[in-house]
C-alpha positions in Angstrom: -48.0 91.8 96.8 -45.2 93.2 99.0 -44.9 89.8 100.7 -44.6 88.1 97.3 -41.9 90.6 96.2 -39.9 89.9 99.3 -40.1 86.2 98.8 -39.1 86.2 95.2 -35.3 86.5 95.7 -35.5 83.6 98.2 -37.5 81.5 95.8 -35.1 82.2 93.0 -32.1 81.4 95.2 -33.7 78.0 96.2 -34.4 77.2 92.6 -30.8 78.0 91.6 -29.5 75.8 94.4 -31.8 72.9 93.4 -30.7 73.2 89.7 -27.1 73.3 90.7 -27.5 70.2 92.9 -29.4 68.4 90.0 -26.6 69.3 87.6 -23.9 68.0 89.9 -25.8 64.8 90.5 -26.2 64.2 86.7 -22.6 65.0 86.0 -21.5 62.6 88.8 -23.8 59.9 87.5 -22.5 60.3 83.9 -18.9 60.1 85.2 -19.6 57.0 87.2 -21.3 55.5 84.2 -18.3 56.2 82.1 -15.9 54.7 84.6 -18.2 51.7 85.1 -18.4 51.0 81.4 -14.6 51.2 80.8 -13.0 49.9 83.9 -9.9 48.8 82.0 -8.7 52.3 81.0 -5.1 52.9 82.2 -5.2 56.5 83.5 -1.4 56.8 83.1 -1.8 56.6 79.3 -4.3 59.4 79.0 -3.0 62.6 77.4 -4.1 65.3 75.0 -1.0 65.5 72.8 -2.9 64.1 69.8 -5.0 67.2 69.6 -2.9 70.0 71.2 -0.3 71.8 69.2 3.0 73.1 70.5 4.9 76.3 69.7 7.9 74.2 68.9 6.1 71.8 66.6 7.7 71.5 63.2 11.0 73.1 64.2 12.7 69.7 64.1 11.9 69.1 60.4 12.3 72.7 59.3 15.7 73.0 60.8 17.0 69.8 59.2 15.6 70.8 55.8 14.8 67.2 54.9 15.7 66.4 51.3 13.8 64.0 49.1 15.9 61.2 47.5 15.1 58.6 44.8 13.4 55.5 46.0 13.2 52.4 44.0 12.1 49.3 46.0 12.4 45.9 44.2 9.4 45.0 42.0 8.5 41.3 41.8 6.6 39.4 39.2 3.1 38.5 40.0 4.0 34.9 40.7 6.8 36.0 43.0 4.6 38.4 44.8 2.0 35.7 45.4 4.7 33.3 46.6 6.1 35.9 49.0 2.8 37.0 50.5 1.7 33.4 51.0 5.0 32.5 52.7 4.7 35.5 55.0 1.1 34.8 55.8 2.0 31.2 56.8 4.8 32.5 59.0 2.6 35.0 60.8 -0.4 32.7 61.0 1.8 30.3 63.0 2.3 33.1 65.6 0.7 32.4 69.0 0.7 34.1 72.4 3.0 31.9 74.5 3.2 31.9 78.3 5.7 29.1 78.7 9.3 30.1 78.1 12.7 28.4 78.1 15.4 30.0 80.2 17.9 29.5 77.3 19.5 32.8 76.4 18.9 34.5 73.1 21.8 36.1 71.3 21.9 39.9 72.0 22.4 40.6 68.3 19.0 39.1 67.5 17.3 41.3 70.1 19.2 44.4 68.8 17.9 43.7 65.3 14.3 43.1 66.1 14.3 46.4 68.0 15.9 48.1 65.0 13.2 46.6 62.8 10.5 47.9 65.1 12.1 51.3 64.8 11.4 51.3 61.0 7.7 52.0 61.7 6.1 55.1 60.3 5.3 57.9 62.9 3.5 61.2 62.9 5.8 63.9 61.4 8.6 61.3 61.8 8.9 62.0 65.5 9.6 58.3 66.3 8.0 58.5 69.7 9.1 55.2 71.1 11.5 53.8 73.6 12.2 50.1 73.9 13.7 49.1 77.3 15.2 45.6 77.0 15.4 44.1 80.5 17.7 41.1 81.3 18.6 41.6 85.0 16.8 38.9 87.0 16.2 41.1 90.1 14.7 44.0 88.2 12.5 41.6 86.2 11.2 40.2 89.5 10.5 43.6 90.9 8.4 44.5 87.9 6.7 41.1 88.0 5.6 41.9 91.6 4.2 45.2 90.6 2.3 43.8 87.7 0.9 40.9 89.6 -0.3 43.2 92.3 -2.3 45.3 89.8 -3.4 42.4 87.7 -5.0 40.7 90.8 -7.0 43.9 91.3 -7.9 43.9 87.6 -9.2 40.4 87.7 -11.0 40.8 91.1 -12.5 44.3 90.7 -11.6 46.4 87.6 -12.4 44.1 84.7 -15.6 42.6 85.9 -17.1 39.2 85.7 -17.5 39.3 81.9 -13.8 39.8 81.3 -12.9 36.9 83.7 -15.4 34.7 82.0 -14.3 35.6 78.5 -10.6 34.7 79.1 -11.2 31.7 81.3 -11.0 29.4 78.3 -7.5 30.7 77.7 -6.4 29.5 81.1 -4.7 32.8 82.1 -4.7 34.7 85.4 -2.8 37.4 87.2 0.2 35.1 88.0 3.0 35.9 85.5 5.7 33.2 86.0 7.0 33.8 82.5 8.3 37.3 83.5 11.0 35.6 85.6 11.6 32.7 83.2 11.9 34.6 79.8 15.4 35.7 79.3 14.3 39.2 78.2 11.4 41.6 78.9 10.9 44.3 76.3 9.0 47.2 77.8 7.6 49.6 75.1 7.1 53.2 76.1 5.3 55.9 74.1 6.9 59.3 74.4 3.9 61.7 74.7 6.3 64.6 73.8 9.9 65.0 73.0 12.4 67.0 75.0 14.3 69.7 73.1 16.8 72.3 74.4 14.1 75.0 73.7 11.3 73.0 75.3 8.8 70.3 74.6 8.4 68.8 71.1 4.9 67.7 70.2 4.7 64.0 69.2 1.7 63.7 66.9 -0.3 60.5 67.0 2.2 59.0 69.4 0.1 56.1 70.6 -0.9 55.1 67.0 2.7 55.3 65.9 4.0 53.2 68.7 1.2 50.7 68.2 2.3 50.2 64.6 5.9 49.8 65.8 4.7 47.1 68.2 3.1 45.2 65.3 6.3 45.2 63.3 8.2 44.1 66.5 5.8 41.1 66.8 6.5 40.2 63.2 10.2 40.5 63.7 10.1 38.2 66.7 8.1 35.7 64.8 10.5 35.8 61.9 13.4 35.1 64.3 11.7 32.0 65.8 11.1 33.7 69.1 7.8 33.8 71.1 6.1 36.4 73.3 2.7 37.3 74.8 1.4 40.9 74.7 0.9 42.2 78.2 -0.8 45.5 78.9 0.2 46.4 82.4 -2.7 48.6 83.5 -1.9 51.2 86.2 1.6 50.0 86.6 3.3 52.6 84.5 4.5 55.1 87.1 6.1 52.6 89.4 7.7 50.7 86.6 9.0 54.0 85.1 10.6 54.8 88.4 12.4 51.4 88.7 13.7 51.8 85.2 14.7 55.4 85.6 12.6 56.6 82.7 11.5 60.2 82.3 8.0 61.6 82.9 7.3 62.1 79.2 7.3 58.3 78.7 4.3 56.2 79.3 4.4 52.4 79.5 2.3 51.0 76.7 3.2 47.3 76.4 5.3 44.6 78.0 6.6 41.6 76.1 8.4 38.6 77.6 10.7 37.3 74.9 12.6 34.1 74.4 12.3 30.5 73.0 9.3 28.5 73.9 9.6 25.9 76.6 9.9 22.3 75.4 6.5 21.5 76.9 4.8 24.8 75.9 1.2 24.7 75.0 -1.2 27.3 73.4 -5.0 27.5 73.1 -6.2 25.8 70.0 -7.8 29.0 68.6 -9.2 29.7 65.1 -8.9 32.9 63.2 -11.7 34.7 61.4 -11.9 33.9 57.7 -11.0 36.6 55.1 -14.6 37.4 54.3 -15.3 38.3 58.0 -12.4 40.8 58.3 -12.2 42.4 54.8 -14.7 44.4 52.9 -13.8 44.8 49.2 -15.6 47.8 47.5 
């Protein structure tokens, strides 16, 4: 009995060590599984500002004492509404992701106005958490192209996996981004994960959703102007691109858009879109 009592602490210690090792093993396995199942996550975009509050949150709106003003948008007849929505649908249905650009310069006023249009998007608590960097300088464009191609090659070879490469093979795309040199402009869209106030940080609620809505409006504005683009999500390039462009740490690169006229010999995949009954549920 005395021997058993003297061994009991040793046995308990061994059991605890074994349980701890098993727990660590399972935690590591779960983490590896998560990483393996989502290899395309851009770590630079991860933040918790959607859920975390800030002691300065709300000060912006409270201090301005925003007033409400009358709002009376135009109201159209049913026939006019139907005509307008059909025309807009035809315009947007003609949109394609284009990877072949003309070097012809686009008027600066056009670019200014499509960015202003993107800035009309709604945002959480009207924080407008977006920065659009319009890049025209050839040398800087080429520097950014080099960074993105370096990471994209890794994405295609390792991160994305064979299924990704197989799924996009029909689109005839790869990690070579010639169009980043050819297109007269690159528009780099940054989300501001928080604002900077004299008193400290300003929480930007739903910043990624807000910026994503703004990007949709930007694509529509470009299509309306007769310009083309291709949406590029430069995974794991954000920090280096941010340094080149001199952007602050509160900005995260979300999207990169080459913008210009299509090349005369431009081609696009002959894709079909899902019919209405496959994308809408009417209750």
